[in-house]
N, C-alpha and C positions, 0 to 999 in steps of 0.2 A: 447243501449239506447242513443238517441240524446239529451244529457243534455244541449247542448249549446243553444237550442231553448227555454229553460225554462226562464220565467221572474220572477223577485222578486215579492213576494206578501205576505201579511199577511193572515194567514189562516182564512177562513170564509168570504172572501170578494166576494164570488160568482164566481170566475174565474174558468175555466175548468182545468187549469194546477195545478199540486201540487207544493207546495213550495220546493225549492231546498236548502238543508243544505250542505254547502261546509265545508270540514274538512281539515285543514292543519296539518298533523301529523309530528312533527319534527323527530321522530324516524323511525325505519325500520318496514316494513310490518310484518316481522316474529315475532316481539315482540312489538306490540303497547303498549303505556304507560297505566298504570292503570287508570289514569285520564280519558282517552278516553273510556275505558271500562265502567267506572262508568257513564259517560255522556250518552252513547248509551243505557245502561240498563235503566236509569231513563227516557230518552226520550220515550222509548217504553211504560213505565208505564204511561207516560203522554199522550199517544195516538198517538205518531208520529212513524208510522211504515213504513218501506221501501216499496214503491210500492203501498201502500194503502192510506196513508195520507201525505206522504212526499217522496221526492227523496233525496238520499245522494250521494255525490261525494267526494272522498278522494284522497289526494296526500301524499305520504310518502317521507321523505327527508333524511333518513339514517344519521341524525345528521350532514349533510353537510350544513353549514350556507349559502354558496353561492347558494345552490340549493333552499333554502327556499323562496327567493324572486321570483325566476323563477316559482316555484310551486304556490306561492300566486297569482302572476299575472295571471297564467293559470286559477286558480279558479275564480278570479275576472271577467275574460272574460265571464264566464258562467252566470254572473249576478244573483248570489244566493240571497235568502232572508236573509241569515245570513251566516257569515264566522266564523267557530269555530276553535280555536287553543289553544296551551298551550306552556309554556316555554318562557323565555325572548327573545331569538333570533327569534323564530317563530312569536311572537307578533310584534317584530320590523319589520319583513318582511311583515306581514299582513298590518300594518299601513302605510308602504311605498307603498303598492300595491293599497290601497284604503282609501279615507277619507269620503266616502259616504255610502258604504255597512256596515251594522251593524256587529261589531266584538265582539264575546263573548270569553273571556279568561277563559279556564278551570282552570288554575292556572299558575302564573308567579311571577317574582320577584317584583321589585319596580315600579309599574305602575305610581305612583305619582312622585317619584324622577326622573324618566326618561322622564317625561313630556307627557306620553301617555294619562293620564287623568288630568283634572284640579284640582279635589279634589276627595276623596273617596266618600263623600256624594253626590256630584253632578258632575259626571265625565265629562259631556258635550261631544260634539263630537260624534264619532261613536263607542266608545269602552267601554265595561264594563265587569264584571265577578269577578273572584277570585284572590286575591293576597296573597302571603306569605311574603311580605316585612315587617317583624317584627324584627328589629335589636335586640330588647330585648330578643328574643328567642335564637338568636345566642349567645348572651352574656351568657344566662342561660346554653346553652349547654357547653360552655367553662368552666363555673363554676362547672357544674356537673362532667365534665371530670377531672378537677383539684381536686375535692373533692374525686374522686375515686383513682386518682394517684397524691397525694399531692407533691411527689418529682419531678414531671415533670417540667423541666425548659425550654423545647422546645416542643411545640405542633404544628404539621403539620396541615395545612388546605388544603384539596383537593377541588379545585374549577374549574369552566369552565369559561375562559375569555369571556366576553361579555354576559354571562348568569347570573353570580353572580354579583349583583350590588356592586360598589365600596363602597357605604355607609355601606354595611354589613361587608366588609372586614375591613374598618376603625373602625367600632364598635368593631370588634374582637381585633384589635391592641390596642385600648384604654383599653378594659377589661383585656387584657393580661398584660398590665403594672400594673394594680391594683392587679393582681394575682401573680405578680412577676414571670412571665413566658414570653417566647418569642414565637411569631407566625411565623412559616415558611410557606410561601405561595407556594403551589405546583400546577401549572396550568395543566389541562388536557383538550385538545381540542376535542378528540374523543376516543372511547373505546380502540382503538389500542395502546394508550399511557399509559394505566393504569399500565402495568408491569414496564415500565421504570420510571413512576412516583413513584411507591413504592420503586424501587431500589434507586432513588434519595433521598427520604426522610429518608430511612434507612442509606444511606451514610452520610447524614447531621445530623445523630444522633437524629432524632425525637423520643420522648418517648411516644407520644400518638397522636391520629389522630381525627380530626373533618372533617366530609364529608359534604360539603355544599350541599344545596338542588338544584338540577337541574333535568330536565326531563331525560337527558342522564344518570346521575348517578342513578336515580330511576330505569331505565330500566336495569341497570347493577349492581344493589345493591347486588345481591348474590355473584357475582364475587369479588366485592370490599370487602365484608365481609370475603370471603375466603382468599384474599390477606392480609387483616389486621391480621387475625389469623395466617396465615403462617409466617408473619414477627413479630409475637408476639407484636402487637400494640393494646393497649386498644383504642377502637374507638367508636365514637358516630355519629349518623346521624339523620336527621329529618324523614327519611323514616321508618315507623313502621316495615316493613319487614326486615330491617337491622338486628335487634336483632334476629328475627326468622331465619335468614340466617347464624347466627354465630357471628354477630357483638356484641360488649359488651353492648352498650346502644342505644336505640332508643328514641328520644324525639321530638315529632312533631304531626302534624295533620294527619288524615287518608286521603291520596290522593284519594283513591277510593271514599270516601264520598264527597270530594271536587268536584270530577267529577260529582257525582250525583246532588250536589247542583247547579253546573253551568248549568245543563240541564234546570233548572227553568228559567234561563235568556233566553235561546234559545226559550223555550215555550212562554214566555211573549212577546218576540220580534216578533215571528211568529203570535201572536195574536194582534199585533199592537203597542206594547210599543216601545218607543224610547230608545236606549241604553244610551244616555246621561242623561236620567232621572232615570236610575236604579243604585242605590248606589253600589259601589264596596265593596265586602264582604271579610272579613278576617276570618280565622278559629277561632271558638269559643272554641273548646275543644282540649287541648294538653295533650298527654299521655306520661308517662315515662315507658319504657319497659326495663327490665334487663334480660340478658342471663346469668344465674348463672353457666351454664356449661362452658361458655367461660371464665368467671371470674376464675373458678377453674383451667381451662387449662392454663391460664396465671399466675396463682399463686397470684391473686389479692384478698385481703380480702375486701368485700363490706361493707361500713359503714352502721350501722343500719338506719341512716337517709335516705339513698338511698332506702333501703328495704321498709321502711315505706311509701315513696312517690310513689313507683312503682305501676302503675296500673296493671301490669302483670309481673310475674317472670317466666322465662323459666328454668325449673329444668332439 
């Protein structure tokens, strides 16, 4: 299919060519992120079907940040009607590649603090979508972890440099001081570093673990949960699947649902809306999920307050 000849167009303007939806997927083709699956599912329900009402062109980056800009520029050369992506580094690459083609963010970190948008209500420019930049939720995760493991004096934070906003890390540092605990930052740049990262945090005597939200971690959340249990670390993550995979606690939004919601932005832009006029959205529903089997395996008694707040308990 000669996608390079397609021209950007809003659906329904009477042109013979179908609109091109370009997708910059930061992860691998073998395991695309749930946010992308949710977006494509919802787009189909909204009437955007490959070969019938739209064309799709996708580039996979295998979590290689230097590759993201090359792939973004490659997609921009196709002159798509909209460029869809997710994760902070992929959004950074997309905005470097174009300031004119509409960009829809499936989900990313601090779009406001990094200057990608002017405000959440009126983003301006060519970018809109979903953001997870809610430092208060990171603080809450730390509090939940401390409530479950009150003796923890050092809590490790697994994060991806460049993908986890510094504002989120600073918020954790501040909260840790109030909770009389110390935050140990453990950077992970690619999935291949996970084993060494866990060896490091165990060597540094971390007593619990908070897994920051990034697309790369979400795609490897089962492995992270297994490593946490192997090293007997009570752990919490924003990804709901973390608890299902054996992690102790999940506290966050449903990423699959965020992907579905982001499809609405793609739909509206294809119908003529300007991204700068579409408010950036934050998740409205946050769930606490507890894996009681993991708690038992770790020998951790769960406080009644946690049980009462849990939306779901995995027995």
